[in-house]
C-alpha positions in Angstrom: 5.7 4.7 0.0 2.9 5.0 2.6 -0.5 3.3 2.3 -2.3 6.4 0.9 0.3 6.8 -1.8 0.1 3.1 -2.7 -3.7 3.2 -3.0 -3.5 6.2 -5.3 -0.8 4.7 -7.5 -2.8 1.4 -7.6 -5.8 3.2 -8.8 -3.8 5.0 -11.5 -2.5 1.8 -13.0 -5.9 0.2 -13.2 -7.6 -3.0 -12.2 -4.5 -5.2 -12.2 -3.2 -3.5 -9.0 -6.0 -3.6 -6.6 -6.2 -3.9 -2.8 -5.9 -7.6 -2.5 -2.2 -7.3 -3.6 -2.0 -4.1 -1.5 -2.5 -6.0 1.7 0.3 -8.4 0.7 2.8 -5.8 -0.7 2.2 -2.4 0.9 5.4 -1.7 2.8 3.7 0.4 5.4 1.3 -2.4 6.2 4.1 -4.9 6.4 6.0 -2.6 8.8 2.9 -2.2 11.0 2.4 -6.0 11.1 6.1 -6.5 11.9 5.9 -3.9 14.7 2.9 -5.7 16.2 4.4 -9.2 16.2 5.7 -10.7 19.4 3.2 -9.5 21.9 2.8 -11.9 24.9 -1.0 -11.3 25.2 -3.5 -12.1 22.3 -6.6 -10.9 24.0 -7.2 -8.5 26.9 -10.6 -8.7 28.7 -11.4 -6.0 31.3 -14.4 -5.9 33.5 -15.8 -2.7 35.2 -18.5 -0.1 35.3 -16.0 2.6 34.1 -16.2 1.8 30.4 -13.8 4.5 29.4 -11.2 3.2 31.9 -11.9 -0.4 30.9 -11.0 0.4 27.3 -7.8 2.2 28.3 -6.8 -0.7 30.6 -7.5 -3.3 27.8 -5.2 -1.4 25.4 -2.6 -1.0 28.1 -2.5 -4.8 28.6 -1.7 -5.1 24.9 1.2 -2.7 25.2 -0.5 0.7 25.1 -1.8 2.7 22.1 1.7 3.9 21.2 2.4 0.3 20.1 -0.2 0.7 17.4 -0.2 4.4 16.6 3.2 6.0 15.6 3.8 9.8 15.8 2.1 11.7 13.0 -0.1 8.8 11.9 -3.5 9.2 10.3 -5.9 6.8 12.2 -9.2 5.5 11.1 -11.6 4.6 14.0 -14.6 2.5 13.0 -17.3 2.6 15.7 -20.8 1.1 15.3 -22.9 4.3 15.7 -26.1 4.5 13.7 -28.6 2.5 15.7 -30.8 4.3 18.3 -31.7 1.6 20.8 -29.7 0.7 24.0 -27.3 -2.2 23.4 -27.2 -1.7 19.6 -24.3 0.7 19.3 -20.8 1.1 20.6 -20.9 2.9 23.9 -19.5 6.3 23.1 -17.3 6.3 26.2 -15.5 3.3 24.8 -15.1 5.0 21.4 -13.9 8.2 23.1 -11.3 6.4 25.0 -9.9 5.0 21.8 -9.9 8.4 20.1 -8.2 10.1 23.1 -5.6 7.4 23.2 -4.9 7.8 19.5 -4.3 11.5 19.9 -2.2 11.0 23.1 0.0 8.6 21.2 0.7 11.3 18.6 -1.9 10.7 15.9 -1.9 13.6 13.3 -5.6 13.0 12.3 -8.3 10.7 13.5 -11.1 9.8 11.1 -14.5 8.4 11.9 -14.6 5.6 9.2 -18.4 5.2 9.5 -19.0 8.9 9.9 -20.3 8.9 13.4 -22.3 12.1 14.1 -21.7 14.6 16.9 -25.1 13.5 18.3 -23.8 10.0 18.6 -20.7 11.0 20.6 -22.9 13.2 22.8 -24.8 10.2 24.0 -21.8 9.3 26.1 -21.4 10.3 29.7 -18.0 12.0 29.0 -19.0 14.0 26.0 -18.6 17.4 27.7 -15.3 16.5 29.1 -14.0 15.5 25.7 -15.7 18.1 23.6 -12.5 19.2 22.1 -11.5 15.7 21.1 -14.9 15.1 19.5 -14.6 18.3 17.5 -11.2 17.1 16.2 -12.6 13.8 14.7 -12.7 14.1 11.0 -15.5 12.6 8.8 -14.8 9.7 6.5 -15.9 11.4 3.3 -17.6 9.8 0.4 -17.6 6.0 -0.1 -16.2 6.5 -3.6 -13.2 4.1 -3.7 -13.8 1.1 -5.8 -11.5 -1.8 -5.0 -11.2 -5.3 -6.5 -10.8 -8.3 -4.2 -9.2 -11.0 -6.3 -9.1 -13.6 -3.5 -12.8 -13.1 -2.6 -15.1 -16.1 -3.0 -18.3 -14.1 -3.1 -17.3 -10.5 -2.9 -15.0 -9.5 -5.9 -15.3 -5.7 -5.7 -16.3 -3.2 -3.0 -17.0 0.5 -2.9 -15.6 1.9 0.3 -14.7 5.1 2.1 -11.0 5.9 1.8 -10.0 5.9 5.5 -10.9 2.2 5.6 -7.8 1.4 3.7 -5.8 4.6 3.3 -5.4 5.4 7.0 -2.0 4.4 8.4 -3.7 2.7 11.4 -7.2 1.2 11.6 -8.9 0.7 14.9 -12.1 -1.3 14.9 -14.5 -0.5 17.8 -17.6 -2.5 17.4 -20.3 -3.6 19.9 -20.9 -7.3 20.2 -24.6 -8.1 19.8 -27.3 -10.3 18.3 -27.9 -10.2 14.5 -31.0 -11.5 12.8 -29.0 -12.8 9.8 -25.5 -13.8 11.0 -26.7 -14.4 14.6 -23.7 -12.4 15.9 -21.9 -9.2 15.0 -18.6 -8.0 16.1 -15.4 -6.8 14.4 -15.7 -8.4 10.9 -19.4 -7.5 10.5 -18.6 -3.9 11.6 -16.3 -3.4 8.6 -19.5 -3.1 6.5 -19.8 0.4 8.2 -17.1 1.6 5.8 -18.8 0.3 2.6 -21.1 2.1 0.2 -24.8 1.2 0.4 -24.6 -0.6 -3.0 -21.8 -2.9 -1.7 -23.8 -3.7 1.5 -26.9 -4.4 -0.6 -24.8 -7.0 -2.5 -23.9 -8.6 0.7 -27.6 -9.2 1.4 -29.1 -9.8 -2.1 -26.1 -10.8 -4.3 -26.7 -14.5 -3.5 -30.2 -14.3 -5.1 -32.3 -13.9 -2.0 -35.4 -11.9 -2.1 -35.1 -10.6 1.5 -32.3 -9.3 3.7 -31.4 -12.6 5.3 -32.5 -15.2 2.7 -28.9 -16.2 2.0 -26.9 -16.0 5.2 -24.1 -18.2 3.7 -23.5 -15.5 1.0 -23.7 -12.7 3.5 -21.2 -14.4 5.7 -18.8 -15.2 2.9 -18.9 -11.5 1.8 -18.1 -10.4 5.3 -15.1 -12.8 5.4 -14.0 -11.6 1.9 -14.2 -8.0 3.0 -11.6 -8.8 5.6 -9.2 -9.5 2.8 -9.1 -5.8 2.0 -7.6 -4.9 5.3 -7.7 -6.1 8.9 -7.7 -3.7 11.7 -4.4 -3.0 13.5 -6.3 -3.1 16.8 -9.8 -4.1 17.8 -11.5 -2.7 21.0 -14.8 -4.4 21.5 -17.7 -3.0 23.5 -19.2 -5.9 25.4 -20.5 -3.7 28.2 -24.2 -3.8 27.3 -25.8 -5.3 24.2 -28.9 -6.9 22.8 -29.2 -10.7 22.7 -32.4 -10.6 20.7 -33.8 -8.6 17.8 -30.4 -7.3 16.6 -28.9 -5.5 14.9 -31.5 -2.7 15.3 -33.3 -3.6 18.5 -34.9 -3.0 20.9 -34.1 -6.4 22.4 -33.3 -8.2 25.6 -30.3 -6.7 27.1 -27.2 -8.3 28.7 -24.7 -6.3 30.7 -21.4 -8.0 31.2 -19.6 -4.7 31.6 -16.5 -5.9 29.7 -14.2 -4.5 27.0 -12.2 -6.9 24.9 -9.1 -5.8 23.0 -6.9 -7.8 20.5 -5.1 -7.7 17.2 -6.4 -10.8 15.5 -9.9 -10.0 14.3 -10.8 -13.7 13.8 -9.6 -14.5 17.4 -11.5 -11.5 18.8 -14.7 -12.5 17.0 -14.2 -16.2 18.1 -13.9 -15.1 21.7 -16.8 -12.6 21.6 -19.2 -15.1 20.1 -19.3 -16.6 23.6 -21.1 -13.6 24.9 -24.1 -14.8 22.9 -23.6 -18.4 23.8 -22.1 -19.4 20.4 -19.1 -21.4 19.5 -16.8 -19.8 16.8 -17.1 -22.9 14.5 -20.9 -22.3 14.4 -20.6 -18.7 13.2 -20.0 -19.0 9.4 -18.2 -15.7 8.9 -15.7 -16.6 11.6 -15.1 -20.0 10.1 -14.8 -18.5 6.6 -12.3 -15.9 7.6 -10.3 -18.6 9.4 -10.4 -20.6 6.1 -9.0 -17.5 4.3 -6.0 -17.7 6.8 -6.9 -14.4 8.4 -6.5 -15.4 12.0 -7.0 -18.0 14.7 -10.3 -19.2 16.0 -9.1 -21.9 18.4 -9.3 -20.1 21.8 -7.1 -22.8 23.3 -4.1 -21.4 21.3 -4.5 -17.9 22.6 -3.0 -16.1 25.5 -5.9 -14.3 27.2 -5.4 -11.9 30.1 -8.3 -10.7 32.3 -8.4 -7.7 34.6 -10.9 -5.6 36.5 -11.0 -1.9 37.3 
């Protein structure tokens, strides 16, 4: 039984079989995790002005996209796309590299989990060269799947788009940047892009605050709880250019490390990428809370990190 069939059957039997158990019992997810175990590199960090090539190289260091995407798989790709200012959205060349690699690995369908527009993809320098690939990206559809999160401490239910959990493979492609509330946004915060507005509003106001960032502890716990639904099978982080102030919308002061970071463990990826903003993982509540959920490793000393340049 694949992930999509499991979700449908879970919905049919009611609230007692929701996605928290799905993550633990879905045979397809277990096989995916088993397939990904045993890699010698936890994080790949690639520096270079060719952002498309840097993304490809980072994934190659981890074993190549075929390690993550089996033939005939449906893949959800979650890019941070809606903001207009430089350094506030995933560079489209990084996203295009991921999508192209998915198709090259044999993906049957690739969905834009957040619903990135054609105009977003066309911001990239390689849009014309990859016009056929862009045309082949499918929209996420409505955010109409209501899922309970029994293990969540603050977030007990979420309304999400189906590819966030029904896709065979999920690839998270965020941009690392400043955030006015959480101080830092990367892979875990990016998962909110697959949620309905009502769920995201609960993240901000469900703790009783009157403004968007009155209760950062609640917001951070909701982000960590959302990761209980599903963790990405692969994270490819755009750290090429990003705002260090006035995030998430910008405009803000720009930093340009020209790096792409790839990894499997979302907690480890966020813990590492927090350094781009001069932060320690332990000082970022959502990273610490996800670690306390047992969702990954935030001690960078325990990770194998390989760097390269192109």
